[in-house]
All heavy atoms as TSV, in Angstrom:
chain	resi	resn	atom	element	x	y	z
A	1	MET	N	N	34.895	-46.769	113.407
A	1	MET	CA	C	35.364	-45.925	112.328
A	1	MET	C	C	36.576	-46.600	111.678
A	1	MET	O	O	37.472	-47.058	112.369
A	1	MET	CB	C	35.755	-44.543	112.884
A	1	MET	CG	C	35.895	-43.489	111.820
A	1	MET	SD	S	36.310	-41.833	112.447
A	1	MET	CE	C	34.727	-41.241	112.981
A	2	THR	N	N	36.610	-46.622	110.364
A	2	THR	CA	C	37.713	-47.261	109.654
A	2	THR	C	C	38.931	-46.332	109.616
A	2	THR	O	O	38.832	-45.139	109.923
A	2	THR	CB	C	37.321	-47.607	108.206
A	2	THR	OG1	O	37.126	-46.367	107.489
A	2	THR	CG2	C	36.071	-48.460	108.149
A	3	ARG	N	N	40.038	-46.896	109.238
A	3	ARG	CA	C	41.267	-46.101	109.110
A	3	ARG	C	C	41.068	-44.973	108.109
A	3	ARG	O	O	41.490	-43.825	108.344
A	3	ARG	CB	C	42.431	-46.981	108.685
A	3	ARG	CG	C	43.735	-46.217	108.554
A	3	ARG	CD	C	44.894	-47.155	108.217
A	3	ARG	NE	N	46.140	-46.443	108.218
A	3	ARG	CZ	C	46.648	-45.858	107.133
A	3	ARG	NH1	N	46.027	-45.917	105.988
A	3	ARG	NH2	N	47.800	-45.223	107.212
A	4	THR	N	N	40.405	-45.266	107.002
A	4	THR	CA	C	40.153	-44.244	105.986
A	4	THR	C	C	39.262	-43.133	106.546
A	4	THR	O	O	39.535	-41.942	106.335
A	4	THR	CB	C	39.511	-44.863	104.727
A	4	THR	OG1	O	40.410	-45.839	104.199
A	4	THR	CG2	C	39.222	-43.814	103.675
A	5	GLN	N	N	38.225	-43.508	107.260
A	5	GLN	CA	C	37.348	-42.512	107.861
A	5	GLN	C	C	38.100	-41.656	108.872
A	5	GLN	O	O	37.877	-40.435	108.942
A	5	GLN	CB	C	36.155	-43.200	108.523
A	5	GLN	CG	C	35.179	-43.787	107.540
A	5	GLN	CD	C	34.157	-44.680	108.220
A	5	GLN	OE1	O	34.451	-45.358	109.208
A	5	GLN	NE2	N	32.947	-44.687	107.686
A	6	ASN	N	N	38.972	-42.269	109.655
A	6	ASN	CA	C	39.793	-41.526	110.604
A	6	ASN	C	C	40.703	-40.535	109.887
A	6	ASN	O	O	40.869	-39.399	110.326
A	6	ASN	CB	C	40.651	-42.457	111.453
A	6	ASN	CG	C	39.871	-43.121	112.555
A	6	ASN	OD1	O	38.892	-42.582	113.046
A	6	ASN	ND2	N	40.308	-44.303	112.947
A	7	THR	N	N	41.290	-40.988	108.793
A	7	THR	CA	C	42.178	-40.125	108.022
A	7	THR	C	C	41.413	-38.934	107.458
A	7	THR	O	O	41.872	-37.790	107.539
A	7	THR	CB	C	42.853	-40.914	106.885
A	7	THR	OG1	O	43.611	-41.973	107.468
A	7	THR	CG2	C	43.758	-40.033	106.053
A	8	ILE	N	N	40.253	-39.193	106.889
A	8	ILE	CA	C	39.428	-38.106	106.343
A	8	ILE	C	C	39.057	-37.120	107.439
A	8	ILE	O	O	39.140	-35.901	107.253
A	8	ILE	CB	C	38.179	-38.680	105.641
A	8	ILE	CG1	C	38.595	-39.403	104.362
A	8	ILE	CG2	C	37.163	-37.578	105.354
A	8	ILE	CD1	C	37.483	-40.197	103.704
A	9	HIS	N	N	38.668	-37.622	108.578
A	9	HIS	CA	C	38.313	-36.758	109.722
A	9	HIS	C	C	39.505	-35.888	110.129
A	9	HIS	O	O	39.365	-34.680	110.347
A	9	HIS	CB	C	37.838	-37.615	110.885
A	9	HIS	CG	C	37.416	-36.845	112.072
A	9	HIS	ND1	N	36.268	-36.076	112.109
A	9	HIS	CD2	C	38.009	-36.701	113.289
A	9	HIS	CE1	C	36.177	-35.500	113.295
A	9	HIS	NE2	N	37.219	-35.865	114.016
A	10	MET	N	N	40.685	-36.494	110.213
A	10	MET	CA	C	41.893	-35.755	110.584
A	10	MET	C	C	42.219	-34.671	109.546
A	10	MET	O	O	42.588	-33.551	109.899
A	10	MET	CB	C	43.065	-36.739	110.723
A	10	MET	CG	C	44.397	-36.104	111.096
A	10	MET	SD	S	45.445	-35.601	109.710
A	10	MET	CE	C	45.653	-37.101	108.805
A	11	LEU	N	N	42.062	-34.992	108.270
A	11	LEU	CA	C	42.353	-34.034	107.215
A	11	LEU	C	C	41.392	-32.854	107.244
A	11	LEU	O	O	41.787	-31.702	107.050
A	11	LEU	CB	C	42.305	-34.731	105.857
A	11	LEU	CG	C	43.398	-35.786	105.654
A	11	LEU	CD1	C	43.103	-36.608	104.412
A	11	LEU	CD2	C	44.769	-35.156	105.563
A	12	ARG	N	N	40.146	-33.136	107.509
A	12	ARG	CA	C	39.154	-32.060	107.610
A	12	ARG	C	C	39.467	-31.136	108.788
A	12	ARG	O	O	39.385	-29.916	108.667
A	12	ARG	CB	C	37.758	-32.652	107.771
A	12	ARG	CG	C	37.215	-33.270	106.501
A	12	ARG	CD	C	35.892	-33.949	106.734
A	12	ARG	NE	N	35.330	-34.423	105.479
A	12	ARG	CZ	C	34.470	-35.421	105.387
A	12	ARG	NH1	N	34.070	-36.064	106.500
A	12	ARG	NH2	N	34.009	-35.799	104.227
A	13	ARG	N	N	39.844	-31.732	109.918
A	13	ARG	CA	C	40.230	-30.920	111.093
A	13	ARG	C	C	41.442	-30.065	110.785
A	13	ARG	O	O	41.506	-28.893	111.159
A	13	ARG	CB	C	40.525	-31.822	112.283
A	13	ARG	CG	C	39.331	-32.239	113.063
A	13	ARG	CD	C	39.704	-32.843	114.419
A	13	ARG	NE	N	41.018	-33.439	114.436
A	13	ARG	CZ	C	41.283	-34.719	114.602
A	13	ARG	NH1	N	40.297	-35.560	114.795
A	13	ARG	NH2	N	42.507	-35.174	114.613
A	14	PHE	N	N	42.436	-30.658	110.114
A	14	PHE	CA	C	43.650	-29.934	109.748
A	14	PHE	C	C	43.302	-28.703	108.911
A	14	PHE	O	O	43.753	-27.598	109.200
A	14	PHE	CB	C	44.588	-30.870	108.972
A	14	PHE	CG	C	45.781	-30.193	108.387
A	14	PHE	CD1	C	46.901	-29.939	109.144
A	14	PHE	CD2	C	45.789	-29.822	107.041
A	14	PHE	CE1	C	48.010	-29.300	108.594
A	14	PHE	CE2	C	46.887	-29.205	106.481
A	14	PHE	CZ	C	48.000	-28.939	107.267
A	15	ALA	N	N	42.503	-28.894	107.877
A	15	ALA	CA	C	42.127	-27.791	106.991
A	15	ALA	C	C	41.328	-26.728	107.748
A	15	ALA	O	O	41.561	-25.523	107.573
A	15	ALA	CB	C	41.342	-28.314	105.798
A	16	LYS	N	N	40.421	-27.170	108.589
A	16	LYS	CA	C	39.576	-26.235	109.326
A	16	LYS	C	C	40.386	-25.427	110.339
A	16	LYS	O	O	40.247	-24.207	110.418
A	16	LYS	CB	C	38.448	-26.995	110.020
A	16	LYS	CG	C	37.404	-26.117	110.629
A	16	LYS	CD	C	36.253	-26.935	111.177
A	16	LYS	CE	C	35.184	-26.024	111.722
A	16	LYS	NZ	N	34.032	-26.785	112.198
A	17	ARG	N	N	41.234	-26.101	111.084
A	17	ARG	CA	C	42.041	-25.406	112.103
A	17	ARG	C	C	42.991	-24.381	111.496
A	17	ARG	O	O	43.250	-23.345	112.079
A	17	ARG	CB	C	42.837	-26.413	112.926
A	17	ARG	CG	C	41.989	-27.161	113.894
A	17	ARG	CD	C	42.826	-28.104	114.717
A	17	ARG	NE	N	41.980	-28.829	115.643
A	17	ARG	CZ	C	42.294	-29.973	116.185
A	17	ARG	NH1	N	43.448	-30.541	115.911
A	17	ARG	NH2	N	41.477	-30.564	117.032
A	18	ARG	N	N	43.509	-24.713	110.332
A	18	ARG	CA	C	44.454	-23.809	109.665
A	18	ARG	C	C	43.772	-22.848	108.699
A	18	ARG	O	O	44.435	-22.041	108.069
A	18	ARG	CB	C	45.531	-24.608	108.956
A	18	ARG	CG	C	46.406	-25.334	109.968
A	18	ARG	CD	C	47.537	-26.040	109.290
A	18	ARG	NE	N	48.319	-26.771	110.272
A	18	ARG	CZ	C	49.594	-26.535	110.520
A	18	ARG	NH1	N	50.247	-25.613	109.859
A	18	ARG	NH2	N	50.226	-27.246	111.410
A	19	ARG	N	N	42.463	-22.979	108.611
A	19	ARG	CA	C	41.668	-22.119	107.735
A	19	ARG	C	C	42.178	-22.130	106.299
A	19	ARG	O	O	42.353	-21.091	105.676
A	19	ARG	CB	C	41.610	-20.711	108.291
A	19	ARG	CG	C	40.931	-20.655	109.639
A	19	ARG	CD	C	40.829	-19.268	110.144
A	19	ARG	NE	N	40.124	-19.307	111.427
A	19	ARG	CZ	C	40.253	-18.406	112.366
A	19	ARG	NH1	N	41.041	-17.385	112.187
A	19	ARG	NH2	N	39.586	-18.528	113.493
A	20	ILE	N	N	42.429	-23.339	105.806
A	20	ILE	CA	C	42.904	-23.504	104.445
A	20	ILE	C	C	41.721	-23.922	103.583
A	20	ILE	O	O	41.161	-25.012	103.788
A	20	ILE	CB	C	44.014	-24.570	104.357
A	20	ILE	CG1	C	45.161	-24.248	105.307
A	20	ILE	CG2	C	44.521	-24.687	102.923
A	20	ILE	CD1	C	46.207	-25.351	105.412
A	21	PRO	N	N	41.347	-23.104	102.625
A	21	PRO	CA	C	40.240	-23.512	101.744
A	21	PRO	C	C	40.632	-24.713	100.878
A	21	PRO	O	O	41.829	-24.912	100.591
A	21	PRO	CB	C	39.963	-22.271	100.880
A	21	PRO	CG	C	41.105	-21.347	101.100
A	21	PRO	CD	C	41.862	-21.792	102.300
A	22	PRO	N	N	39.657	-25.507	100.478
A	22	PRO	CA	C	39.967	-26.711	99.701
A	22	PRO	C	C	40.793	-26.456	98.447
A	22	PRO	O	O	41.697	-27.239	98.129
A	22	PRO	CB	C	38.585	-27.271	99.338
A	22	PRO	CG	C	37.710	-26.798	100.450
A	22	PRO	CD	C	38.225	-25.436	100.807
A	23	THR	N	N	40.532	-25.363	97.738
A	23	THR	CA	C	41.305	-25.110	96.515
A	23	THR	C	C	42.771	-24.838	96.844
A	23	THR	O	O	43.666	-25.270	96.124
A	23	THR	CB	C	40.719	-23.941	95.718
A	23	THR	OG1	O	40.571	-22.806	96.571
A	23	THR	CG2	C	39.365	-24.308	95.126
A	24	ARG	N	N	43.027	-24.140	97.918
A	24	ARG	CA	C	44.425	-23.862	98.333
A	24	ARG	C	C	45.082	-25.148	98.812
A	24	ARG	O	O	46.240	-25.417	98.524
A	24	ARG	CB	C	44.445	-22.810	99.434
A	24	ARG	CG	C	45.795	-22.525	100.023
A	24	ARG	CD	C	46.665	-21.750	99.055
A	24	ARG	NE	N	47.962	-21.501	99.666
A	24	ARG	CZ	C	49.108	-21.721	99.064
A	24	ARG	NH1	N	49.146	-22.132	97.818
A	24	ARG	NH2	N	50.230	-21.506	99.688
A	25	LEU	N	N	44.347	-25.950	99.550
A	25	LEU	CA	C	44.867	-27.223	100.026
A	25	LEU	C	C	45.255	-28.116	98.845
A	25	LEU	O	O	46.325	-28.732	98.833
A	25	LEU	CB	C	43.806	-27.910	100.883
A	25	LEU	CG	C	44.228	-29.054	101.763
A	25	LEU	CD1	C	45.286	-28.626	102.768
A	25	LEU	CD2	C	43.034	-29.630	102.478
A	26	ALA	N	N	44.402	-28.130	97.831
A	26	ALA	CA	C	44.705	-28.913	96.615
A	26	ALA	C	C	45.991	-28.412	95.974
A	26	ALA	O	O	46.857	-29.216	95.581
A	26	ALA	CB	C	43.542	-28.833	95.640
A	27	ALA	N	N	46.144	-27.117	95.859
A	27	ALA	CA	C	47.356	-26.552	95.246
A	27	ALA	C	C	48.599	-26.941	96.050
A	27	ALA	O	O	49.630	-27.287	95.456
A	27	ALA	CB	C	47.239	-25.028	95.153
A	28	LEU	N	N	48.506	-26.905	97.357
A	28	LEU	CA	C	49.646	-27.263	98.202
A	28	LEU	C	C	50.049	-28.725	98.032
A	28	LEU	O	O	51.201	-29.092	98.242
A	28	LEU	CB	C	49.321	-26.982	99.679
A	28	LEU	CG	C	49.199	-25.528	100.082
A	28	LEU	CD1	C	48.630	-25.419	101.501
A	28	LEU	CD2	C	50.550	-24.828	99.976
A	29	CYS	N	N	49.068	-29.549	97.658
A	29	CYS	CA	C	49.314	-30.981	97.482
A	29	CYS	C	C	49.608	-31.374	96.039
A	29	CYS	O	O	49.867	-32.548	95.757
A	29	CYS	CB	C	48.095	-31.775	97.944
A	29	CYS	SG	S	47.780	-31.675	99.684
A	30	GLY	N	N	49.527	-30.405	95.134
A	30	GLY	CA	C	49.736	-30.729	93.727
A	30	GLY	C	C	48.552	-31.421	93.103
A	30	GLY	O	O	48.713	-32.159	92.125
A	31	LEU	N	N	47.370	-31.193	93.641
A	31	LEU	CA	C	46.135	-31.802	93.112
A	31	LEU	C	C	45.336	-30.782	92.332
A	31	LEU	O	O	45.483	-29.570	92.537
A	31	LEU	CB	C	45.278	-32.338	94.259
A	31	LEU	CG	C	45.920	-33.399	95.150
A	31	LEU	CD1	C	45.067	-33.625	96.401
A	31	LEU	CD2	C	46.114	-34.683	94.378
A	32	HIS	N	N	44.470	-31.248	91.465
A	32	HIS	CA	C	43.575	-30.360	90.726
A	32	HIS	C	C	42.651	-29.681	91.737
A	32	HIS	O	O	42.179	-30.328	92.685
A	32	HIS	CB	C	42.771	-31.159	89.696
A	32	HIS	CG	C	42.002	-30.293	88.775
A	32	HIS	ND1	N	40.787	-29.752	89.135
A	32	HIS	CD2	C	42.284	-29.860	87.531
A	32	HIS	CE1	C	40.346	-29.014	88.123
A	32	HIS	NE2	N	41.228	-29.069	87.138
A	33	PRO	N	N	42.366	-28.397	91.562
A	33	PRO	CA	C	41.518	-27.678	92.519
A	33	PRO	C	C	40.153	-28.321	92.784
A	33	PRO	O	O	39.648	-28.285	93.901
A	33	PRO	CB	C	41.333	-26.298	91.873
A	33	PRO	CG	C	42.495	-26.144	90.969
A	33	PRO	CD	C	42.849	-27.533	90.489
A	34	ASN	N	N	39.565	-28.948	91.775
A	34	ASN	CA	C	38.244	-29.570	91.962
A	34	ASN	C	C	38.286	-30.816	92.837
A	34	ASN	O	O	37.263	-31.242	93.364
A	34	ASN	CB	C	37.636	-29.938	90.615
A	34	ASN	CG	C	37.257	-28.727	89.808
A	34	ASN	OD1	O	37.178	-27.615	90.325
A	34	ASN	ND2	N	37.028	-28.924	88.519
A	35	THR	N	N	39.450	-31.389	93.019
A	35	THR	CA	C	39.587	-32.633	93.764
A	35	THR	C	C	39.065	-32.522	95.199
A	35	THR	O	O	38.472	-33.460	95.729
A	35	THR	CB	C	41.059	-33.078	93.800
A	35	THR	OG1	O	41.538	-33.168	92.474
A	35	THR	CG2	C	41.232	-34.398	94.517
A	36	LEU	N	N	39.255	-31.367	95.800
A	36	LEU	CA	C	38.897	-31.216	97.208
A	36	LEU	C	C	37.698	-30.299	97.459
A	36	LEU	O	O	37.392	-30.005	98.620
A	36	LEU	CB	C	40.105	-30.689	97.992
A	36	LEU	CG	C	41.378	-31.514	97.897
A	36	LEU	CD1	C	42.489	-30.884	98.715
A	36	LEU	CD2	C	41.135	-32.938	98.331
A	37	LEU	N	N	37.019	-29.893	96.407
A	37	LEU	CA	C	35.914	-28.939	96.587
A	37	LEU	C	C	34.849	-29.442	97.565
A	37	LEU	O	O	34.279	-28.664	98.315
A	37	LEU	CB	C	35.254	-28.626	95.242
A	37	LEU	CG	C	36.023	-27.654	94.368
A	37	LEU	CD1	C	35.268	-27.422	93.059
A	37	LEU	CD2	C	36.289	-26.343	95.070
A	38	ARG	N	N	34.606	-30.731	97.574
A	38	ARG	CA	C	33.560	-31.279	98.448
A	38	ARG	C	C	34.131	-32.059	99.635
A	38	ARG	O	O	33.475	-32.926	100.204
A	38	ARG	CB	C	32.633	-32.158	97.616
A	38	ARG	CG	C	31.802	-31.368	96.647
A	38	ARG	CD	C	30.825	-32.230	95.892
A	38	ARG	NE	N	29.864	-31.476	95.149
A	38	ARG	CZ	C	30.088	-30.812	94.019
A	38	ARG	NH1	N	31.298	-30.818	93.507
A	38	ARG	NH2	N	29.142	-30.156	93.406
A	39	MET	N	N	35.340	-31.739	100.018
A	39	MET	CA	C	35.994	-32.529	101.065
A	39	MET	C	C	35.272	-32.461	102.417
A	39	MET	O	O	35.468	-33.331	103.243
A	39	MET	CB	C	37.463	-32.127	101.227
A	39	MET	CG	C	37.703	-30.793	101.870
A	39	MET	SD	S	39.444	-30.448	102.175
A	39	MET	CE	C	39.772	-31.500	103.562
A	40	HIS	N	N	34.450	-31.459	102.632
A	40	HIS	CA	C	33.741	-31.343	103.901
A	40	HIS	C	C	32.345	-31.982	103.843
A	40	HIS	O	O	31.638	-31.988	104.841
A	40	HIS	CB	C	33.667	-29.889	104.347
A	40	HIS	CG	C	35.018	-29.329	104.660
A	40	HIS	ND1	N	35.747	-29.683	105.776
A	40	HIS	CD2	C	35.793	-28.451	103.979
A	40	HIS	CE1	C	36.889	-29.046	105.779
A	40	HIS	NE2	N	36.947	-28.293	104.697
A	41	ASP	N	N	31.989	-32.513	102.681
A	41	ASP	CA	C	30.715	-33.230	102.548
A	41	ASP	C	C	30.858	-34.667	103.045
A	41	ASP	O	O	31.894	-35.299	102.824
A	41	ASP	CB	C	30.270	-33.291	101.080
A	41	ASP	CG	C	29.920	-31.924	100.523
A	41	ASP	OD1	O	29.861	-30.942	101.296
A	41	ASP	OD2	O	29.706	-31.854	99.293
A	42	ASP	N	N	29.832	-35.173	103.683
A	42	ASP	CA	C	29.860	-36.549	104.181
A	42	ASP	C	C	30.044	-37.558	103.059
A	42	ASP	O	O	30.595	-38.640	103.268
A	42	ASP	CB	C	28.589	-36.877	104.959
A	42	ASP	CG	C	28.530	-36.165	106.288
A	42	ASP	OD1	O	29.588	-35.764	106.819
A	42	ASP	OD2	O	27.406	-36.012	106.817
A	43	SER	N	N	29.594	-37.221	101.876
A	43	SER	CA	C	29.675	-38.153	100.748
A	43	SER	C	C	31.020	-38.142	100.024
A	43	SER	O	O	31.226	-38.919	99.099
A	43	SER	CB	C	28.551	-37.849	99.744
A	43	SER	OG	O	28.723	-36.548	99.225
A	44	TRP	N	N	31.938	-37.265	100.435
A	44	TRP	CA	C	33.251	-37.172	99.780
A	44	TRP	C	C	33.960	-38.515	99.895
A	44	TRP	O	O	34.066	-39.093	100.975
A	44	TRP	CB	C	34.073	-36.072	100.416
A	44	TRP	CG	C	35.379	-35.790	99.768
A	44	TRP	CD1	C	35.601	-35.458	98.470
A	44	TRP	CD2	C	36.661	-35.792	100.402
A	44	TRP	NE1	N	36.943	-35.238	98.246
A	44	TRP	CE2	C	37.622	-35.450	99.411
A	44	TRP	CE3	C	37.106	-36.052	101.686
A	44	TRP	CZ2	C	38.986	-35.354	99.687
A	44	TRP	CZ3	C	38.447	-35.954	101.947
A	44	TRP	CH2	C	39.385	-35.602	100.956
A	45	ASN	N	N	34.441	-39.020	98.764
A	45	ASN	CA	C	35.083	-40.324	98.720
A	45	ASN	C	C	36.406	-40.203	97.955
A	45	ASN	O	O	36.465	-40.525	96.768
A	45	ASN	CB	C	34.139	-41.336	98.061
A	45	ASN	CG	C	34.670	-42.740	98.143
A	45	ASN	OD1	O	35.494	-43.058	98.985
A	45	ASN	ND2	N	34.174	-43.602	97.275
A	46	PRO	N	N	37.463	-39.749	98.633
A	46	PRO	CA	C	38.730	-39.508	97.934
A	46	PRO	C	C	39.432	-40.814	97.538
A	46	PRO	O	O	39.226	-41.851	98.160
A	46	PRO	CB	C	39.553	-38.763	98.982
A	46	PRO	CG	C	39.016	-39.239	100.281
A	46	PRO	CD	C	37.541	-39.457	100.047
A	47	THR	N	N	40.247	-40.706	96.513
A	47	THR	CA	C	41.057	-41.843	96.113
A	47	THR	C	C	42.220	-42.008	97.088
A	47	THR	O	O	42.544	-41.089	97.856
A	47	THR	CB	C	41.625	-41.647	94.696
A	47	THR	OG1	O	42.534	-40.538	94.727
A	47	THR	CG2	C	40.518	-41.397	93.678
A	48	SER	N	N	42.853	-43.148	97.030
A	48	SER	CA	C	44.022	-43.367	97.888
A	48	SER	C	C	45.139	-42.400	97.524
A	48	SER	O	O	45.872	-41.931	98.399
A	48	SER	CB	C	44.498	-44.818	97.787
A	48	SER	OG	O	44.845	-45.140	96.468
A	49	LYS	N	N	45.256	-42.050	96.246
A	49	LYS	CA	C	46.281	-41.069	95.821
A	49	LYS	C	C	46.026	-39.709	96.476
A	49	LYS	O	O	46.955	-39.061	96.956
A	49	LYS	CB	C	46.259	-40.936	94.298
A	49	LYS	CG	C	47.226	-39.904	93.767
A	49	LYS	CD	C	47.089	-39.733	92.262
A	49	LYS	CE	C	47.927	-38.559	91.799
A	49	LYS	NZ	N	47.682	-38.233	90.392
A	50	THR	N	N	44.772	-39.300	96.503
A	50	THR	CA	C	44.416	-38.023	97.129
A	50	THR	C	C	44.721	-38.056	98.632
A	50	THR	O	O	45.312	-37.121	99.173
A	50	THR	CB	C	42.922	-37.710	96.892
A	50	THR	OG1	O	42.715	-37.571	95.484
A	50	THR	CG2	C	42.494	-36.449	97.606
A	51	LEU	N	N	44.337	-39.135	99.283
A	51	LEU	CA	C	44.613	-39.249	100.730
A	51	LEU	C	C	46.114	-39.219	101.019
A	51	LEU	O	O	46.547	-38.566	101.956
A	51	LEU	CB	C	43.984	-40.529	101.294
A	51	LEU	CG	C	42.473	-40.531	101.414
A	51	LEU	CD1	C	41.985	-41.873	101.926
A	51	LEU	CD2	C	41.996	-39.409	102.326
A	52	ARG	N	N	46.890	-39.919	100.206
A	52	ARG	CA	C	48.337	-39.916	100.410
A	52	ARG	C	C	48.925	-38.513	100.252
A	52	ARG	O	O	49.769	-38.099	101.039
A	52	ARG	CB	C	49.027	-40.878	99.459
A	52	ARG	CG	C	49.024	-42.320	99.912
A	52	ARG	CD	C	49.968	-43.187	99.112
A	52	ARG	NE	N	49.714	-43.154	97.680
A	52	ARG	CZ	C	48.847	-43.924	97.036
A	52	ARG	NH1	N	48.143	-44.814	97.717
A	52	ARG	NH2	N	48.673	-43.825	95.737
A	53	ALA	N	N	48.471	-37.797	99.229
A	53	ALA	CA	C	48.960	-36.440	99.004
A	53	ALA	C	C	48.628	-35.537	100.196
A	53	ALA	O	O	49.471	-34.754	100.640
A	53	ALA	CB	C	48.369	-35.876	97.715
A	54	LEU	N	N	47.431	-35.664	100.716
A	54	LEU	CA	C	47.025	-34.863	101.871
A	54	LEU	C	C	47.785	-35.260	103.133
A	54	LEU	O	O	48.218	-34.406	103.902
A	54	LEU	CB	C	45.518	-34.990	102.089
A	54	LEU	CG	C	44.659	-34.282	101.049
A	54	LEU	CD1	C	43.234	-34.798	101.103
A	54	LEU	CD2	C	44.711	-32.785	101.244
A	55	GLU	N	N	47.957	-36.552	103.338
A	55	GLU	CA	C	48.714	-37.014	104.499
A	55	GLU	C	C	50.155	-36.522	104.445
A	55	GLU	O	O	50.725	-36.132	105.460
A	55	GLU	CB	C	48.683	-38.539	104.590
A	55	GLU	CG	C	47.360	-39.095	105.040
A	55	GLU	CD	C	47.333	-40.614	105.016
A	55	GLU	OE1	O	47.759	-41.217	104.007
A	55	GLU	OE2	O	46.892	-41.192	106.026
A	56	ASP	N	N	50.740	-36.537	103.254
A	56	ASP	CA	C	52.111	-36.039	103.094
A	56	ASP	C	C	52.194	-34.564	103.460
A	56	ASP	O	O	53.132	-34.125	104.123
A	56	ASP	CB	C	52.609	-36.242	101.662
A	56	ASP	CG	C	52.883	-37.691	101.328
A	56	ASP	OD1	O	52.921	-38.539	102.259
A	56	ASP	OD2	O	53.033	-37.992	100.122
A	57	LEU	N	N	51.198	-33.787	103.037
A	57	LEU	CA	C	51.180	-32.360	103.364
A	57	LEU	C	C	51.079	-32.155	104.870
A	57	LEU	O	O	51.805	-31.351	105.446
A	57	LEU	CB	C	50.026	-31.662	102.662
A	57	LEU	CG	C	49.825	-30.209	103.073
A	57	LEU	CD1	C	50.991	-29.346	102.608
A	57	LEU	CD2	C	48.497	-29.686	102.579
A	58	VAL	N	N	50.184	-32.890	105.506
A	58	VAL	CA	C	50.023	-32.755	106.963
A	58	VAL	C	C	51.327	-33.094	107.669
A	58	VAL	O	O	51.740	-32.399	108.598
A	58	VAL	CB	C	48.860	-33.645	107.461
A	58	VAL	CG1	C	48.839	-33.721	108.978
A	58	VAL	CG2	C	47.529	-33.134	106.935
A	59	GLN	N	N	52.005	-34.137	107.219
A	59	GLN	CA	C	53.274	-34.516	107.824
A	59	GLN	C	C	54.332	-33.430	107.641
A	59	GLN	O	O	55.049	-33.083	108.564
A	59	GLN	CB	C	53.787	-35.837	107.223
A	59	GLN	CG	C	55.037	-36.349	107.900
A	59	GLN	CD	C	54.841	-36.623	109.387
A	59	GLN	OE1	O	53.912	-37.332	109.761
A	59	GLN	NE2	N	55.678	-36.056	110.228
A	60	ARG	N	N	54.414	-32.873	106.431
A	60	ARG	CA	C	55.379	-31.799	106.177
A	60	ARG	C	C	55.097	-30.594	107.062
A	60	ARG	O	O	56.025	-29.991	107.636
A	60	ARG	CB	C	55.338	-31.368	104.704
A	60	ARG	CG	C	55.986	-32.311	103.749
A	60	ARG	CD	C	56.191	-31.722	102.362
A	60	ARG	NE	N	55.026	-31.073	101.799
A	60	ARG	CZ	C	54.111	-31.643	101.033
A	60	ARG	NH1	N	54.233	-32.929	100.715
A	60	ARG	NH2	N	53.099	-30.946	100.543
A	61	GLU	N	N	53.829	-30.227	107.180
A	61	GLU	CA	C	53.450	-29.096	108.022
A	61	GLU	C	C	53.754	-29.367	109.498
A	61	GLU	O	O	54.213	-28.483	110.214
A	61	GLU	CB	C	51.967	-28.762	107.825
A	61	GLU	CG	C	51.650	-28.172	106.472
A	61	GLU	CD	C	52.308	-26.829	106.246
A	61	GLU	OE1	O	52.233	-25.962	107.134
A	61	GLU	OE2	O	52.910	-26.645	105.177
A	62	SER	N	N	53.528	-30.586	109.937
A	62	SER	CA	C	53.828	-30.956	111.325
A	62	SER	C	C	55.327	-30.892	111.581
A	62	SER	O	O	55.760	-30.370	112.628
A	62	SER	CB	C	53.322	-32.355	111.637
A	62	SER	OG	O	51.931	-32.407	111.575
A	63	ASP	N	N	56.097	-31.394	110.643
A	63	ASP	CA	C	57.544	-31.327	110.785
A	63	ASP	C	C	58.021	-29.883	110.829
A	63	ASP	O	O	58.900	-29.527	111.615
A	63	ASP	CB	C	58.244	-32.056	109.616
A	63	ASP	CG	C	58.029	-33.552	109.658
A	63	ASP	OD1	O	57.571	-34.097	110.681
A	63	ASP	OD2	O	58.312	-34.208	108.621
A	64	ARG	N	N	57.434	-29.041	109.996
A	64	ARG	CA	C	57.808	-27.636	109.957
A	64	ARG	C	C	57.448	-26.951	111.271
A	64	ARG	O	O	58.220	-26.140	111.805
A	64	ARG	CB	C	57.114	-26.942	108.794
A	64	ARG	CG	C	57.681	-25.560	108.494
A	64	ARG	CD	C	56.980	-24.934	107.354
A	64	ARG	NE	N	55.680	-24.493	107.878
A	64	ARG	CZ	C	54.833	-23.745	107.210
A	64	ARG	NH1	N	55.083	-23.409	105.982
A	64	ARG	NH2	N	53.705	-23.375	107.747
A	65	ASP	N	N	56.275	-27.269	111.807
A	65	ASP	CA	C	55.849	-26.680	113.085
A	65	ASP	C	C	56.797	-27.070	114.215
A	65	ASP	O	O	57.111	-26.253	115.078
A	65	ASP	CB	C	54.429	-27.123	113.438
A	65	ASP	CG	C	53.366	-26.483	112.550
A	65	ASP	OD1	O	53.698	-25.539	111.794
A	65	ASP	OD2	O	52.226	-26.962	112.589
A	66	GLU	N	N	57.235	-28.308	114.207
A	66	GLU	CA	C	58.131	-28.787	115.264
A	66	GLU	C	C	59.504	-28.128	115.153
A	66	GLU	O	O	60.158	-27.899	116.168
A	66	GLU	CB	C	58.279	-30.306	115.190
A	66	GLU	CG	C	57.021	-31.027	115.622
A	66	GLU	CD	C	57.133	-32.532	115.438
A	66	GLU	OE1	O	58.238	-33.040	115.132
A	66	GLU	OE2	O	56.113	-33.223	115.623
A	67	ALA	N	N	59.940	-27.815	113.946
A	67	ALA	CA	C	61.236	-27.201	113.746
A	67	ALA	C	C	61.232	-25.720	114.137
A	67	ALA	O	O	62.282	-25.155	114.435
A	67	ALA	CB	C	61.670	-27.343	112.283
A	68	ALA	N	N	60.053	-25.117	114.142
A	68	ALA	CA	C	59.949	-23.680	114.442
A	68	ALA	C	C	60.057	-23.398	115.928
A	68	ALA	O	O	59.993	-24.158	116.780
A	68	ALA	CB	C	58.624	-23.137	113.925
């Protein structure tokens, strides 16, 4: 599995575990709602900008969880 595939897998798990719908996840990242509509499809191919935005959100949430 490539680094990108690992990242996509981690992002999908994050959204699923927190029960965050794709449109809400997009809003939290400052992305257009349609950007993540198919994020759970195997054929989803996000841009590097999208992956960075999602990774930043996951990091912020992790930091917030640790501070709580």
